[in-house]
Phi, psi and omega in degrees: 000149180243127181264138183260111175271163185303329183253013184295137176294345178294333175299315180294326177296316178300317181299315183292318183294327181255019173055038178272101187295319183254086185293335181299333181291341185246357184300315183299318180290322182294331179290332187245005186228160179274128181233136172229143179212156182258120177262156183300320185256348180201154173265120181243130177258121176257132181235127181290162177276083185285124179267170178297338179301322182261351173081006181261139175238350179204171181294155183305315172215137188233161176227146187284339182238160174247135181253122181260136171295143188283105179267351181280167180261005181226157178199163175247152181216159174225137178268116177261179183295322185239001182199168173255127175265123182242123176253111185225119180066025179086002179252129178268123182235153183238132181229116177298143183294319178297320178300316180297315179294322181294332183256020174299136181254021175291161184300327181283340183257336187214133179268105184289342179282321180259353184057043179234153181281132172269327185294136174278105182301327180293348181263355181285133175296119184292349177252020184298143175219152180292147171274327181207141182221131177217165171243121184224123173049050176077016180228145170269124183244122182239131171257124184262162174306133184099349174099353181293138182247130176246139182231123184236130172295135178299324178297316180297318179297316180297318182292335184251013176281153176296323180301327178283313186295327183289348178249005184256148176272130179292312180224116180296141178227151165253110182283140187218152161246190186299313182295317181300315182292316181296320181290340180287337178052054182287122181285147174278150172287155179253135188312303186296316179292319182300321184282346185236347188239121180293329178297322178293321177295320180296316178298319178301314181294325176302311180298317181298315182294320183285320188250343181084359175218152176202153186235150168235125181258164175068026177282132176306138186280064177224157176296323183296317179291323177297318177298319181296318183289327177289323181289343173293336184263316187197182173278144177281134178264112179281134181230190177298340178274358179104189179275293169253132178244148179223121186216162174231186181274061184249005181053034179290342174237158182280061184213140182297337179300334181270047180215183176260006184286156173292147177239128177287165180301139182194163168258150182273160174048038175295345179272004170272147175298325170237101181304150179301141187280318185231134177251134179240132177233141172216116178278110183278333184197138171212113178249077183174202182238165177076202175082017177296151179266134179259134178231134180223130178283103181295328179293324177300311181295321180296320179290325174298318178296318180301319181289318186279324184217078182306322181293319178292323175300311181298323179298312180291341180272352185232340182276121180284137179231140180261136172245151190214141175232115180243121181232127181218083178242180182299326186252348185220130173232118180217146173217099185245141177224144176221140184238134176175162178290162177298315179250127177250128184232152172286129186291337184277337180226002178063025178278130177287132178235348182204137175238131170250104181221105179206100183289340178288318188257000178293131186270191180297132177275100183220019181243014178230149184291159184306317185292348180262340187302308182298320179298322179295317180297323178295315180295317179297321179296319181295320177294318180298318178301318180293317180295331185265005176296130182305325182290346179266359184265124174253118181256130183230134175265109178282132180228162179306129182105340181257115179253131179249138174249125185240130173286103185288351175272353185229307189263126178273150178231159176200194178201159172270160179297161182213167176237161177082184180280123178228117183245123179242149169229166181170194181189177170251149177243153178284127183295317183304320184284329174297312181294324177298315178301317180297317180295326178293340174271002180085012179273150178277118184212000000 
């Protein structure tokens, strides 16, 4: 493991690799948060100097070895009965023969212009083995029965091996509580620059990917301007609430959000089979008091749970829970259900990628056996305690002109009660298109 000190040059390496132009904006968070990132030639784990103040003593998830992408032009291999063992840069990797034939990048097998497979996977002999195998000029060269030749870059094989992927982070995050985020001093994007400058959009996306929230200031306080700023980022996802919604506390929909009541931390649309990826809010008007927005990094709390109670973490990551939205008003009738665990993780590296946490919309627990029910409540309580710690709460006062983008798969939101007229507008955005935009800028997403 590599520890990141405040003056470490590795901070600058992280900044350069992820195109973070203004590293000063992230120094405070990097000192206090766990960061992991994937480098082209090596997987490097950066671990912040967690103090007792933040309760962390180690990285969220660690691995005992580091896997380097093979930068050398030579490697050794052994042909086994069912796979090829490749030793490259000191790392032993295993490649199934059918997998190798299926991932051939020759012109007849793969269309490099469309990045699509030409080869019919269903036609590959499941007992296929190489006729001849060599390593030449940084490439593994295999001749298959029938004479077809496949050529694989050693670097490409290393980057796409399971041994590499199980130690790699899919999406780098800076986990935060209130102090970590405030000390990071993340600047908001500015409306005019944001709408015309791709560099400003790229910086915005960097912040969004790392922290799960990002802001645009000086937006005209209209639904039309809010729609325009959201479309700069992604496509709007139309739902039962419409495309762009604008609401007050008039109970026009069968949802507590359409009231003046306080709302506890939660993720939205947990009752969708695929919850909405991004939530956008813009307070157009507030003539009264209260109404601050609450933000909590769910991934931060999940990692604390993983460290303190691994069994409870695993329970919440595997037990399916149903959420439900039933609306029966004069103008709207809906009955939506979504099923999934509270914590969703990638099975190959145990990285959390989605949280479903909404105590308002959680439905009847009737899909798990009796002996698991009490254990689930204990695990859920421990996560809830972590989410409700005051030091994990970031309170923001939304005002006309400030638009917030929230990663609804990661960051929970809520609000305090309020008085007077409060008018909000917003929408949901498609997650896939946000990540696509980020990748087109060269960001890891």
